[in-house]
C-alpha positions, -999 to 999 in steps of 0.1 A, spaced: -1 0 -2 11 36 -9 24 58 20 28 92 26 62 97 53 66 128 65 93 142 86 115 170 100 158 173 86 174 190 117 197 210 89 198 236 72 183 246 39 216 257 24 229 218 37 198 205 27 199 220 -14 235 205 -13 225 168 -4 192 176 -28 195 167 -59 218 131 -55 191 120 -32 163 129 -50 180 105 -83 187 82 -59 154 78 -41 138 78 -73 158 44 -84 145 33 -53 102 40 -60 97 79 -50 67 88 -65 65 121 -49 96 147 -24 88 181 -6 104 199 16 104 234 29 118 250 60 105 252 93 112 261 122 140 240 134 152 225 99 134 213 68 104 201 67 99 168 39 65 150 31 70 119 5 50 92 -13 60 59 -18 47 28 -28 59 10 4 64 19 36 92 -8 29 106 7 1 109 45 21 132 18 47 153 9 15 164 43 7 160 57 42 186 27 59 205 30 29 211 62 13 196 85 33 211 75 60 248 71 43 241 113 32 231 122 68 261 106 87 280 125 63 273 158 68 262 149 103 230 152 107 209 128 132 180 106 120 148 127 123 124 117 154 99 126 141 96 105 114 56 91 105 40 68 79 6 71 66 -17 53 42 -32 71 14 -58 53 -16 -36 66 -41 -4 78 -45 2 86 -78 32 111 -103 15 130 -125 
């Protein structure tokens, strides 16, 4: 089942932008349907849509984890999953 994933990355906008292009490419290969990032208090708020929780976890525990470690950023502590009926890339 498709999921919406929300989280807050405790990272500044410049660091987020620097890592964005490489991570989006890998995430798309892992199944990412949609990604958005916006500045919020304390970091960057993210809303993603993935085909399944498992697809997200493959990305998150692999490439995303490596990227967080490379820039010295802790993984988000507010990761949340919401099942959705549809998640269509248009």
